[in-house]
C-alpha positions in Angstrom: 31.1 -20.6 25.9 27.2 -20.5 25.8 25.8 -17.8 23.6 24.5 -14.6 25.4 20.8 -14.6 25.7 19.1 -11.6 24.2 16.8 -10.3 26.9 15.0 -7.6 24.9 11.3 -7.8 25.5 10.1 -7.2 21.9 10.7 -9.5 19.0 12.2 -8.4 15.8 9.7 -6.9 13.4 9.1 -8.7 10.2 10.2 -6.6 7.2 7.3 -6.2 4.8 6.2 -4.2 1.8 4.8 -0.7 2.3 1.1 -0.7 2.7 0.5 1.7 -0.1 2.5 -0.5 -2.4 1.4 -4.0 -1.3 -2.4 -3.3 -1.5 -2.0 -2.8 -5.3 -0.1 -5.9 -6.0 -0.1 -9.8 -5.3 3.6 -10.1 -4.3 4.4 -11.5 -0.9 3.7 -8.9 1.8 6.1 -10.4 4.5 9.7 -10.2 3.2 11.3 -12.4 5.7 14.2 -12.0 8.4 17.6 -11.0 7.3 20.5 -13.2 8.7 21.2 -10.5 11.3 17.6 -10.4 12.3 17.3 -14.1 12.6 20.4 -14.3 14.8 19.2 -11.7 17.0 15.8 -13.2 17.4 17.1 -16.7 17.9 19.3 -15.4 20.8 15.9 -14.5 22.6 15.3 -18.2 23.1 15.8 -19.3 26.8 16.0 -23.1 25.8 13.7 -23.8 28.6 14.0 -27.1 30.4 10.4 -28.2 29.8 10.0 -26.8 26.3 6.4 -25.7 26.5 6.5 -24.4 23.0 6.9 -28.0 21.7 3.9 -29.1 23.4 2.0 -26.2 21.7 3.1 -27.3 18.2 0.7 -29.7 16.5 3.6 -31.6 15.0 5.9 -31.2 17.9 8.7 -29.6 16.1 11.8 -29.5 18.3 11.8 -25.7 18.6 14.6 -25.0 21.0 16.9 -27.4 19.2 16.4 -25.8 15.7 16.7 -22.3 17.2 20.0 -23.4 18.8 21.3 -24.4 15.4 20.5 -20.9 14.2 22.5 -19.4 17.0 25.4 -21.6 15.8 24.8 -20.4 12.3 24.1 -24.0 11.3 21.0 -23.1 9.1 21.0 -26.4 7.3 21.2 -28.2 10.5 18.2 -26.2 11.9 16.3 -27.1 8.7 16.9 -30.9 9.2 15.7 -30.6 12.8 12.5 -29.1 11.6 12.1 -31.6 8.7 12.2 -34.5 11.0 8.6 -33.7 12.1 7.3 -31.2 9.5 7.1 -31.8 5.9 6.1 -28.3 4.9 8.5 -25.9 6.8 8.4 -23.1 4.3 4.7 -23.2 4.3 4.1 -23.5 8.1 6.6 -20.6 8.6 4.3 -18.4 6.6 0.7 -19.4 7.3 0.8 -21.6 10.5 -1.0 -19.7 13.4 2.0 -19.7 15.6 0.5 -17.0 17.9 -2.2 -19.4 19.1 0.1 -22.5 19.2 3.8 -22.7 19.9 4.3 -18.9 20.6 1.4 -18.8 23.0 3.2 -21.2 25.3 6.7 -19.4 24.9 7.9 -18.4 28.4 9.2 -15.1 26.9 5.6 -14.1 26.2 4.8 -13.8 29.9 6.7 -10.5 30.0 7.0 -9.1 26.5 6.7 -10.7 23.1 7.2 -14.5 22.6 10.1 -15.6 20.5 9.3 -15.2 16.8 9.3 -19.0 16.2 7.3 -18.9 13.0 9.5 -16.2 11.5 12.6 -18.2 12.4 11.1 -21.3 10.9 10.5 -19.4 7.6 14.1 -18.0 7.6 15.5 -21.6 8.0 13.2 -23.0 5.2 14.0 -20.1 2.8 17.7 -20.5 3.5 17.6 -24.2 2.8 15.6 -23.7 -0.5 18.1 -21.0 -1.6 21.3 -22.8 -0.6 20.8 -26.5 -0.4 21.9 -28.6 -3.4 21.8 -32.0 -1.9 18.9 -34.3 -3.2 16.4 -35.4 -0.5 17.4 -38.7 1.0 15.1 -41.4 -0.4 14.2 -43.9 2.4 14.5 -47.7 1.9 11.1 -49.1 0.8 9.3 -51.1 3.4 7.1 -52.9 0.7 3.8 -51.3 1.6 1.6 -49.0 -0.6 -0.6 -46.2 0.6 -3.0 -43.9 -1.3 -3.6 -40.4 -0.1 -6.7 -38.7 -1.4 -6.2 -34.8 -1.6 -3.0 -32.8 -1.8 -3.8 -30.1 0.7 -1.8 -29.6 4.0 -3.2 -32.9 5.5 -2.5 -35.0 2.4 0.9 -33.7 1.8 2.0 -34.0 5.5 0.6 -37.5 5.7 2.4 -38.3 2.4 5.7 -36.9 3.8 5.5 -38.8 7.1 4.7 -42.1 5.3 7.5 -41.6 2.8 10.0 -41.0 5.6 9.1 -44.5 7.0 9.6 -46.1 3.5 6.0 -46.4 2.3 5.2 -46.2 -1.4 2.9 -43.2 -1.4 0.6 -42.0 -4.2 -1.3 -38.7 -3.8 -4.5 -38.3 -5.8 -5.6 -34.7 -6.5 -8.8 -33.6 -8.3 -7.4 -30.3 -9.5 -4.6 -29.9 -12.1 -2.1 -28.7 -9.5 -1.1 -30.2 -6.1 -1.5 -28.2 -3.1 -5.1 -28.0 -2.2 -6.1 -25.0 -0.3 -2.4 -23.8 -0.3 -2.8 -23.0 -4.0 -6.5 -22.4 -4.5 -7.3 -20.7 -1.3 -4.5 -18.8 0.3 -3.5 -15.7 -1.8 -0.2 -15.3 -3.5 0.6 -12.3 -1.2 0.5 -14.6 1.8 2.0 -17.7 0.4 3.7 -17.7 -3.0 2.8 -20.7 -5.0 6.4 -21.2 -5.9 7.0 -22.0 -2.3 4.2 -24.6 -2.2 5.6 -26.3 -5.6 9.0 -26.4 -3.9 7.7 -28.4 -1.0 5.7 -30.7 -3.4 8.9 -31.3 -5.4 10.8 -32.2 -2.1 8.1 -34.8 -1.5 8.5 -36.1 -5.1 12.2 -36.4 -4.6 11.5 -38.7 -1.6 9.5 -41.0 -3.9 6.0 -39.6 -3.5 3.9 -39.8 -6.7 1.2 -37.2 -7.4 -1.6 -37.9 -9.7 -3.5 -34.8 -10.5 -6.8 -34.5 -12.4 -8.2 -37.4 -10.6 -11.5 -37.3 -8.8 -11.6 -40.3 -6.5 -15.1 -41.8 -6.5 -15.5 -40.7 -10.1 -12.2 -41.4 -12.1 -11.4 -44.2 -9.7 -13.0 -45.7 -6.6 -11.5 -46.5 -3.3 -12.4 -50.2 -3.8 -10.5 -50.1 -7.2 -7.5 -48.5 -5.4 -7.4 -51.3 -2.9 -8.6 -54.3 -4.8 -6.9 -53.5 -8.3 -4.2 -51.2 -7.6 -2.6 -52.9 -4.6 -3.0 -50.1 -2.0 -3.1 -51.5 1.4 -4.5 -48.3 3.2 -6.2 -45.1 2.0 -6.0 -41.7 3.8 -8.8 -39.2 2.9 -7.7 -35.6 3.2 -10.4 -34.1 1.1 -10.4 -30.7 2.9 -13.1 -28.1 2.5 -12.9 -27.7 -1.1 -16.7 -27.2 -1.6 -18.4 -24.2 -0.2 -21.4 -24.4 2.1 -24.3 -22.1 0.9 -26.9 -20.6 3.2 -29.6 -21.3 0.8 -30.9 -17.7 0.9 -32.5 -15.6 -1.9 -29.9 -14.0 -4.2 -26.9 -16.1 -3.3 -26.8 -17.3 -7.0 -27.0 -13.9 -8.6 -24.4 -12.4 -10.8 -21.6 -10.9 -8.8 -22.2 -13.1 -5.8 -19.3 -15.4 -5.2 -18.6 -18.0 -2.7 -15.2 -17.3 -1.0 -14.1 -20.7 -2.5 -14.9 -19.7 -6.1 -13.7 -16.2 -5.8 -10.3 -17.2 -4.3 -9.8 -20.2 -6.7 -10.3 -17.9 -9.7 -7.7 -15.5 -8.3 -5.2 -17.8 -6.9 -5.2 -21.1 -8.7 -6.4 -19.7 -12.0 -4.4 -16.4 -11.7 -7.4 -14.1 -12.5 -5.6 -11.2 -11.0 -3.1 -11.2 -13.8 -3.9 -9.3 -16.9 -2.9 -12.2 -19.2 -5.1 -14.7 -17.5 -7.9 -16.4 -19.4 -9.9 -16.9 -16.2 -12.8 -14.4 -16.0 -13.6 -12.5 -12.9 -15.9 -9.6 -12.2 -14.4 -6.1 -12.7 -14.2 -4.6 -9.2 -12.7 -1.3 -10.1 -14.8 1.3 -8.4 -17.3 -1.3 -7.0 -18.8 -1.6 -3.6 -17.9 -5.1 -2.1 -19.6 -6.7 0.9 -18.0 -9.6 2.5 -20.1 -11.9 4.7 -18.0 -13.4 7.4 -14.9 -12.3 9.4 -12.4 -15.3 9.5 -9.2 -15.9 7.6 -11.1 -16.8 4.4 -13.2 -13.6 4.5 -10.1 -11.4 5.1 -8.3 -13.0 2.3 -11.3 -12.3 0.0 -11.4 -8.7 1.3 -7.7 -8.2 0.7 -8.1 -9.7 -2.8 -11.1 -7.6 -3.5 -9.0 -4.5 -2.5 -6.2 -5.5 -4.9 -8.6 -5.9 -7.7 -9.9 -2.3 -7.3 -12.8 -2.5 -4.8 -13.4 1.0 -3.2 -16.4 0.6 -0.9 -16.9 -1.5 2.1 -20.4 -1.7 3.8 -20.8 -2.2 7.5 -24.5 -3.4 8.0 -25.4 -3.3 11.6 -27.5 -6.4 11.4 -28.2 -7.3 15.1 -26.7 -4.1 16.5 -29.5 -2.9 18.7 -31.6 -4.2 21.5 -35.0 -5.8 22.3 -35.3 -4.6 25.9 -33.4 -2.0 27.9 -33.6 -4.0 31.2 -30.7 -6.2 30.1 -28.9 -3.7 27.9 -26.2 -1.2 28.5 -26.8 1.0 25.5 -24.0 3.3 25.8 -21.6 0.6 26.4 -22.6 -1.4 23.3 -22.3 1.7 21.1 -18.9 2.4 22.5 -17.9 -1.2 21.8 -19.2 -0.7 18.1 -17.2 2.5 17.8 -14.1 0.9 19.0 -14.4 -1.8 16.4 -14.9 0.8 13.7 -11.9 2.7 14.8 -9.9 -0.7 14.8 -11.1 -1.2 11.1 -10.0 2.4 10.3 -6.6 2.0 12.0 -6.0 -1.3 10.0 -7.0 0.3 6.8 -4.4 3.0 7.5 -1.8 0.4 8.3 -2.3 -1.4 4.9 -2.8 1.8 3.0 -6.4 1.1 2.1 -8.1 4.2 0.7 -11.5 2.6 0.2 -14.6 4.3 1.6 -16.2 2.7 4.7 -20.0 2.9 4.6 -22.7 2.3 7.3 -26.2 1.1 6.1 -29.0 2.2 8.4 -31.8 -0.1 8.9 -34.9 0.0 11.1 -36.8 -2.7 13.1 -35.1 -5.8 11.7 -34.1 -8.0 13.1 -34.1 -6.4 16.5 -36.9 -4.0 17.8 -34.5 -1.0 18.1 -31.5 -0.6 15.9 -28.5 1.8 16.8 -28.4 2.7 13.1 -32.1 3.1 12.8 -32.1 5.9 10.2 -29.7 8.3 8.5 -30.0 10.8 11.4 -29.3 8.2 14.0 -26.2 6.9 12.1 -25.0 10.5 11.6 -25.3 11.2 15.3 -23.3 8.0 16.2 -20.6 9.0 13.8 -20.3 12.6 15.2 -20.3 11.2 18.8 -17.6 8.8 18.3 -15.4 11.0 16.0 -16.0 8.8 12.8 -17.5 11.5 10.5 -14.3 11.6 8.5 -14.2 7.8 8.3 -17.7 6.6 7.2 -20.4 7.7 4.9 -23.8 6.1 4.5 -25.1 3.6 2.1 -28.8 4.2 2.0 -31.8 1.9 0.8 -35.2 3.0 -0.1 -37.1 0.3 1.7 -34.9 0.9 4.9 -36.3 4.5 4.7 -39.8 3.2 4.6 -39.2 1.0 7.7 -37.9 4.1 9.6 -41.0 6.1 8.8 -39.2 8.3 6.3 -39.1 8.8 2.5 -36.1 7.8 0.5 -35.6 11.5 -0.4 -35.5 12.4 3.3 -32.8 10.0 4.0 -30.8 11.1 1.1 -31.2 14.9 2.0 -30.2 14.1 5.5 -27.1 12.4 4.5 -25.9 14.8 1.8 -26.4 17.9 3.9 -24.4 16.2 6.6 -21.7 15.5 4.0 -22.0 11.8 4.4 -23.9 10.4 1.2 -21.8 7.5 0.2 -23.9 5.0 -1.9 -27.5 4.0 -2.8 -29.2 0.7 -2.9 -31.8 1.1 -5.5 -34.5 -0.9 -3.7 -38.2 -0.2 -2.9 -40.6 -2.0 -0.5 -44.2 -2.4 0.1 -45.0 0.5 2.4 -48.0 -1.4 3.9 -46.2 -4.5 4.9 -43.5 -2.8 7.2 -40.9 -5.5 6.4 -37.8 -5.7 4.2 -39.3 -6.9 1.0 -36.4 -5.5 -1.2 -38.4 -5.1 -4.4 -36.9 -3.8 -7.6 -37.8 -0.1 -8.1 -40.7 0.9 -10.2 -42.0 4.1 -8.5 -41.2 7.0 -10.9 -42.1 9.6 -8.4 -39.6 8.1 -6.0 -36.8 7.6 -8.5 -37.3 11.2 -9.7 -36.9 12.6 -6.2 -33.9 10.4 -5.5 -32.1 11.5 -8.7 -32.9 15.1 -8.0 -31.1 14.9 -4.8 -28.2 13.0 -6.6 -27.9 15.8 -9.1 -28.1 18.4 -6.5 -25.2 16.7 -4.6 -23.3 16.3 -7.9 -22.2 12.7 -7.2 -23.1 9.6 -5.1 -20.1 9.7 -2.8 -16.6 9.8 -4.0 -16.7 6.1 -4.9 -20.4 5.2 -4.5 -23.0 4.1 -7.0 -26.5 3.0 -7.5 -26.7 -0.7 -6.6 -29.4 -3.3 -6.8 -29.8 -5.2 -3.6 -33.2 -6.5 -4.6 -35.1 -9.6 -5.5 -38.3 -10.4 -7.3 -41.5 -10.9 -5.2 -42.4 -14.3 -3.8 -44.9 -14.8 -6.7 -42.2 -14.0 -9.2 -39.7 -16.8 -9.2 -38.5 -17.6 -12.8 -35.3 -16.4 -14.4 -37.3 -14.3 -16.8 -38.9 -12.5 -13.8 -35.4 -11.6 -12.4 -34.3 -10.4 -15.8 -37.4 -8.3 -16.3 -37.1 -6.9 -12.8 -33.6 -5.7 -13.4 -34.7 -4.0 -16.6 -37.7 -2.4 -14.7 -35.4 -1.1 -12.1 -32.9 0.4 -14.5 -35.6 1.9 -16.6 -37.2 3.5 -13.6 -34.0 5.2 -12.4 -33.2 6.3 -15.9 -36.6 7.9 -16.3 -36.1 9.4 -12.9 -32.7 10.8 -14.0 -34.4 12.4 -17.1 -37.0 14.1 -15.0 -34.7 15.3 -12.3 -32.3 16.7 -15.0 -35.1 18.7 -16.7 -36.2 20.1 -13.3 -32.7 21.1 -12.5 -32.3 22.6 -15.8 -35.4 24.8 -15.3 -34.5 25.4 -11.6 -38.1 24.9 -10.8 -37.4 23.6 -7.3 -34.4 25.9 -6.6 -36.7 29.0 -7.6 -39.5 27.7 -5.4 -37.3 27.3 -2.4 -35.7 30.6 -3.1 -39.0 32.4 -3.1 -40.1 30.6 0.1 -36.9 31.7 2.1 -36.7 35.2 0.5 -37.6 36.9 3.6 -34.3 35.8 5.2 -32.2 37.5 2.5 -33.0 41.0 3.7 -34.4 43.0 6.6 -35.0 41.4 10.0 -34.7 38.0 8.3 -31.1 38.7 7.3 -30.2 39.5 10.9 -31.5 36.1 11.9 -29.3 34.4 9.2 -26.0 36.3 10.1 -26.5 35.8 13.9 -27.0 39.4 14.8 -30.7 39.1 15.8 -31.7 38.8 19.5 -35.0 37.9 21.2 -35.2 41.7 22.0 -34.8 42.8 18.5 -37.3 40.4 17.2 -39.7 41.6 19.9 -39.3 45.1 18.9 -40.0 44.3 15.2 -43.0 42.2 16.0 -44.5 44.9 18.3 -44.2 47.6 15.8 -45.3 45.7 12.5 -48.9 46.2 11.4 -51.2 43.1 11.3 -51.8 43.7 7.8 -48.2 43.5 6.9 -47.8 40.2 8.8 -50.7 38.7 6.8 -49.3 39.9 3.6 -46.0 38.3 4.4 -47.7 34.8 5.0 -47.2 32.7 1.9 -48.8 29.4 0.9 -46.6 26.3 0.3 -48.8 25.3 -2.7 -48.0 21.6 -1.8 -50.4 20.2 -4.2 -49.2 22.5 -7.0 -45.6 21.5 -6.3 -46.4 17.9 -6.6 -48.5 18.4 -9.8 -45.6 20.3 -11.3 -43.4 17.3 -10.7 -46.0 15.1 -12.2 -46.0 17.4 -15.2 -42.2 17.3 -15.5 -42.4 13.4 -15.4 -44.9 13.5 -18.4 -43.1 16.1 -20.4 -39.5 14.9 -19.8 -40.3 11.3 -20.6 -42.4 12.4 -23.7 -39.3 14.2 -25.0 -37.0 11.3 -24.3 
């Protein structure tokens, strides 16, 4: 009797680590189907006549056939079906994008979820690895030798397919461990390296030789492989092992990693472990910016979170418009807000408690930015119910471009409760462009640090970050070194000045005096909301002119600025 088809519309959920647990470790997130779940999911397959899922698979795994074996509880038989066309079942079951390949063509996906093909493939491969004791069958040799350069997915697949046909295959790998991107790129929590090694060991059992620490072209040439070592053919699967840089200022600074280096240090060299000898930047409490939004970028972001990163900056970049005739402003902002909410929802899903930041910037690269300044960004957050999700990362030169002082932007943010982090940059106020100089203006750094001390902190996780570079005429390593020192010294001096001013309460007393008329009398009624236009009219009509003149006070602006100058001199003289 044929097995009863499970017509439930939704696929079995993949068991996984709790988000608040997995975001602090590098153990595999997805835990795999139980036997019961696998049987239930396999029963959802209709065993379609035309097998569209097979057409969607790059290696044409006979999907309905191996799923039918699962229904029969013949798990080893299911593995052998997969292994006929796929050399890496346990790997593919974890990281292959089934949703855009085989599962996209699944008939069950037309009304409901497609069959969880990838999840079933993983179940079968994991069962085989846990239970099979039979040595892999070694095909009869056909007398031909092939060299494979690179031991990533392409190289290992090629080696496996050739070995099944009896070829003598040798894989040459530049690194000390076979697996390519499977070991240096994809994190442990998505693809445990023991799984990769198991697959490599299976190929070795079939007769595939693996030569690590061999850089073809340096250690040995292709000509030497063919002319001196007897290889009749060479397959080059060198992958994308070297990063592509953008050749932009600052990409070689300390703390700037290519995703390739960052992930290689973490994955291949185990930098995430406390006993690792591989150095990596301490990210605890740090703000991390990830440029890019693909798989590699997401893996880098996930790794950064696990290493302690707490801030993530969303820079609007091109979020704005040049001309309103071709722009639906409200619609664009709604789209941006929906994206931010998606990010927040995903953060909650994975238990990410990091701070999200928006960095306002005016005039560049579009004429009108949706995050023009602090006030504009705050209005956006309030409008789209994001005030509890985002804070602001503020930069001094961006304030200049918006026509504000740095102090103004910080005051605006902190009084709205959204001061998150600061970029310690300044710019040339005459140029009107984003020069990103290292800060040297003591007046500006003093005002900035006064606001920071008034707030008591720079956000819950924020800091004072350099996002600057030397000017075009300063281009040596010494210039960069001296610029960092100048910037740090300038803010340290600003902190000393601000601390002395707060200690003496010079600004607090000044402001208290200026607003003292609102502490009693008619002013107090304005403050507490009991005043009306009628009560103000009655007061103004009856008050003598002399009393009005007496109540008028000077702001003493030059004197205030001179006082700050004196504090700069005195505080630094005492330091």
